[in-house]
N, C-alpha and C positions, 0 to 999 in steps of 0.2 A: 123854485128849487133853491135850496139853501146851500151855499158853499162854505164848508168848514175849513178854516186855515189854522195851522198850528204855529204858534209863535215860538221862535227859538228862545230857549231859556237862557237868560243871561248868566254868564259864569260868575260864581260868587268868589270873589277874591278875598283872601284872608286879610284881616285888618292888621296892618303893620304900624306900630306906634311911630309917630314922626321922630326922626333923628336916630332911630335904632340902626338903620342901614348905614347911616353915615358914621355912627360910632363904631360899628363892626369893621368898616373899611379902614378906619383910622387907628385901630388898636394894633400896635406892632408887637406886643408882648409874645404871642405864640410863635411868631416867626423867629424872633431873636432868641427865644428859649431853646427851640429845636436847633437853631443854627449853632448856638454855643455848645450844646451837647455833642453834636456831630463833629464840630471842629476840635473839641477836647479829645474825643475818642480817636480821631484821625491823628492828632498830635502825639498821643501816647503810643499809638501803633507805629508811627514813624520813628519815634525815639527808640522803641523796643527793637525794631528791625535794624536800626542803625547801630545799636549796641551789639546786637547779635552778629551782624556782618563784620564789625570792626574786631570783635573777639576772634573770629574764625578766619580772618584774612590778614595776617601780619604784614604782608607786602603792601597792600593798599593802605593799611593803617600807617605804615612808615612813610609812604609817599605823600600822605595827607598832612604830615607834621609841618608846623611852621619852620621857616628857615633857621631860626635860632636853635631849635631843638635838634634839627639835622646837623647843624654845625657842631653842636656840643657832642653829638654821637661820633662825628668824624674826628674830633679832637681826642677822643678816648680810645680805649681798646677793651676787649673782652677776655676774661680768663675762665678756665674751666675748674670747678671745684666739685669734690665728691662729698655730698652731705650724708647720704645713706649708702651703705655698701651694696644693697640690693637694688639700687636705682641708678639710672644713667647720670652722668655728670651734668651739672647745672652751669650755664654761662652767667658770669658776673661781670657787669660793666664797671670800668675803672677810669676816672679822669684824673690827670695829674699835671703838675706844672712845677718848674724849678729845677735846679741842678741836682743830679743824682748823688753826687758826693757831698751831701750836706745833711742837716738835721731833717728828719722825716716826720711830718705831721699828717696823720690820717684822720679824716673827718667821717663820722658815722651819723647818718640822718635818722630822724624819728619816723614813725608811721605816717604815711600820707605825703611824704616828701621824697626827694631823690638827690643825687649828686648835682643835678642841674641847679638846684637852689644855692649851691656853694661854689659855683664856677668862678665867680668874681673873687671869692675869698682865696681859692687856691692860686689864682693868677696873681693876686696881691702878695701872697706868701712867696711865690716864685720870684717876684720882683725884688723881694727883700733877701734873697739868697737862701730861702728855706724851701725844701721840697714839700709841696702840698698835694695830698692824695685824697680824693673823695670817691667813695664806692656806692654803688646801688645794691643794697641788700636784695637777695632773691625775693621776688614778689613785688619789687618796686622799680620805678624808672625804666631803664633799658635792660636790666637783668631779666632772666627768665622768670615768668610769672605763673607758669603752669607746666605740667609734665604730661606726657602721653602715657596712659595706663592701658595695658593690654590685658583683656580678660576681666572677670569679676561681674558683679550684678549691679554696677552703678547705673543710676537713672540717666538716660541719654535723650529723653524727649521724643516727641512724635516724629520729627524729621529723621532723627537717628534710627528709630525703629523701622521706618519705611525703607531706609537705605539697607538695613540689615536683612529685611525680607527680600529685597531685590537681589542682594548678594547671594542669599541662600537659594533663590530661584535660579540664578546663573550657575551656581555650583551643582545643585542636585536635579534641576529641571522643574518644569511647571507642574508635572503630574506625579512628582515623587511622593508627596504626602498622600495623594489619592491612591496610588498603587500600593503603598504600605497599608492603607486602611482596608483595601480589598483583600490583601493577603492575610492580615492579622485580625482585622475587625476593629482595630483601635487606631486613633491618630498618634503619630510619633511625637507627642507633645514634649516628653522629657528629652528626647534626642534633639528636637529643635531648640529648646532652651539651652542645652549643653553646647550645641554648635554656636549659637548666638553669643553666649558668654565667653567661649574660648576665642572667638574672633573679634570681640568687641574692643574698640579703641576709643577711649574717651579722654578728655582733658581734665586733669585734677589740679586745682590751684595749689601753689606752693605756700605752705603755712610755716612761718618762721618763729621759733621760740628762742630762748636764751641758749639752749644746747646747740641748735642748728647755727645760730649766729656765731657761737664760739668756733665751730668747725670752719665756717666761711672766713672769719677773720684770720684764723691760724694759717689757712692755706694761701690766702691773698698776701698776707705779710711775708710768708715764706717764699712765695713765688717771686714777688717783687724785691726781695732782699731788704726789707724795711727795718727789721729789728736792730736795735730797740727803737720804739716809736713814741712820739708825743701824741697821745690819744685825745681827740676832741669829740665829745658826745653831746648831741643836741636833742632836746625834747625827750621823747620816750626811748631814745637809744641807750640811755643809762640802764634800763631794765633788760634790754636785749644783750648788751655787751658786758654786763657785770660779771657773768660767769667766766668769760674769757680772761678778764683782768685778774680774777682770783686764782685762776689756774696757771696764768703766765705772767707773774709779776716781774720776772727777769727780763721780759720783752717790752716792758712799759717804762719809758723814761719819765713821763709826767702825764697828768690827766687834767683836761679842762672841761668843765660842765657849763653848757650854755642853756639857761632856762630849762634845766632837766627836771622831768617829772615822770612818774609812772604812767599817768594818763596823758595821752597826746593832746596837744592844743586843738587840733581839728576834731570836732565831735563826730567820730566815725560811726557812732551808733545810729545816726540818722540814715546811713546808707543801708541799713537793714530793712527800712520801711519801704514797701512797694509804693510806686507812683512818686513818692518824694525823692527816692534815690534816682529815678529816671529823670526827674526835673533838674535835680542838682547837678548830675553829671551830663545832662543833655543840653543845658543852656548856660552860657557864660555868665549872664547877669545873676542867676540864682546862686551859682558857686561863688561868685565874687561877694555876694551879700554874706554868705556863710563865713568865708575867709576874713572879711573885714570885721565881722562881729566877734570872732573868737581868736583869730591868729594875727592879723596885721592889717592896719588901715593905711599903710604907706606903700603897699605893693601896687604896681601898675596893672592894668587890665591884661596886658600881654604876658606878664609874669604869672598872674593867677591862671590865665588860660592854659599856659604850658603845664602847670601842675594838674589842672583838670583833665587835660588830654592824656597825660601819663597815668593818672589814676583810673581813667575810664577804659583805656585800651587793654586788650589781651588778658582778660581775667584779672585786671589789676584790683578791682573792687573786692572780688572774692578772696584774693591773696591777702590783702591788707586786713580784711575782716577776720580771716583765719588766724593771722598773726596777732591780732588784737585779743583773741580768745586765749592765746597761749602766753600772754604777758603775765608775769608774776605780780598781781595787784597787791599782794601782801609784802612786797619788797621793803626791807628796812634799810634805809640809806646809812643810818648811824651804825648799825650792826655791821654792814658791809664795809664802810669806810674805816672802822676801827678794828677790823680783823687783822690777824697777823700778816696775811699776804698783802693787804692793801695799805696798811697803816704807814708803811715807809715810803710810799710813792708820793712825790710832791703833787699837790692839787691846786687848781684855781677854779673859782666859781664866778661866772659872768652872768649877771641877773638884770632883768629889765626893771627900771624904776618908773615906767610910764603906763603900765597896763592897768593896775588897780591897787588899792590898799591891801586887798586880800592876797594878791600875787606878791606884793612886797613882803607881807608877813610870811608867806611861804618861803621866800628867799632867806629871810632871817632864820627860819626853822632849819633850812638846809645848812646855813652857815654854822649854826650851833651844833648840828649833827656832825659836821666836819670841822672841828676847831682848828686843825692845822692848815686848812685850806686858805688861800688868798681870796678875798672876796672883793669884787669890783662890780660896778653897775654900768649899764649902757642906756642910751636914750631911745632904744627901739621898742618893739613889741615882742611877743613870744616867738614870732618868726622874723628875727632881725637880720638874717644872713644876707638878704639882698638890698634892703634899704640902708642898712648900717654896716655894710661889709668892711669898709675901711676902719671903722671904730673897733670892730671885733678883731680884725686882723692885727691891729696895733697892739691890743692886749695880748694876743697869742704870741706874736713875734717877740715882744718884750719878755714874756714869761719864758719862752723857749731859749732865748739868747742869754738868760741869766745862768744857765747851766754850763758846765764844761762840755767840750765837744764829745759827742757820743762815740764810743768805740764800736765799730761795726763788727758783728759776728759773722765771719765768713766760714762756712763749713769746709773742712779739709777733704780734698778729693783723694781717693785711694791711689797709691803709687803702683803703676804696672809691675808685674812680677819680674820682667826682664830688667827694668830699670832698678828695681830694688836689689836684684842680684848683683848688678854692676856696682851699686853704691856700697853694698856689704863687702865686696872684694876690695874696693878702694880703701875702705876703713881698715881692713885687715892689714894692708901694706905688705912689705917684705918682697922677696924674690919669687917670681912666678915663671912658669914655663910657657905662658901664653900672653898675648898682647891685650892691652886695655883699649876700649873704644875711646876715640879722641873727640873732645868738645872744644870749640873756640872759646877763649877766655873773654871776660867782660861782655857776656851775652852776645858774642859774635862780633864785637866792635874792635877787638884787638887783632894783632897779627900772629900772636903765638898760639900754641895749642897746649892744652893741659889734660891730664887724666884725672 
């Protein structure tokens, strides 16, 4: 009897070339590739969320400011100005230093800057007996950068629409639209849109042009009683304030231009580009590279960081970009400077000699366009106000001190009717059957009485 046994078939193993497994284990490229992509996406998401939260929570934004910025805010004050009659007043931040009864110098910054950049200059002017005032134009610094708009069909994003739907459900009920559909056979789409638009509240960035700047300057100068003023315009402030100067030459004692140009030194156009704008405003080192390349190489990291924070928070980027669009890029400085209204105002041009040959040639062009202006150079960059503040202040103080003391224009207050009647009777003189009111002579310092 034969016994048949089945032998187990040996498993056939695939042939693996020697070294392939080892090479697969040692190749780190796929891991680091996916890690870089995930980390980049997470970073962009974090930056976007931080930008969104900072814009929508002013209190947390202010509490996160560096001590120097909070100190600057506490040293100044806010004024309310009315830019458009159909809109609410706007808060404008003002920083000042120096005696009130002295020559008044008001400094207007360009786009991308604020009064914080000129804090040392106004303090230095104050120590020289000159009242220095620096303002934050609306949309910049600590001034209002956005306004609340009620109604309209402005885009509010996904989160805003969810809040609108929730509010509509609270007001009308969960089954309001369903009941309406049962009764009429149609969804109340038009009524829903109308209700949403009527209750919609959104933030609109404040966009500032030359007309709006003229209104702001007029009200700030009038409120603080600064007229006539010595006006200092830096960077793109020339294009913003030129209209006000032309309309109010009687309120301007002199004009000083510091590296003034229609195009701001900071290339704001890059803030239009998605991802790049998030990186520039989200990271200190990126913004520092941009400022060092185009604006100033002498500023410290803390100074640059302060400007980045002010530009980033509370719709600051949107406001500055909106103002950039409204700049008059065809502005002719020669035509403006030689106009009948501006021609008689003393001018001084302070220009950098260190930036580049092209910028020095631009300074010579401005000097030729304003032949009556005094032309001096400084050793700083296009943003010299912090690194060369003492040098700039010296030029401004010498220029201002060369003029006779300004006569302050004090508006006359109306005399009350009762007082006017008494004064008229006193002027008439003669015999009367009634008594006059008595006033102590010498402002109450004497012993006698007079009528």
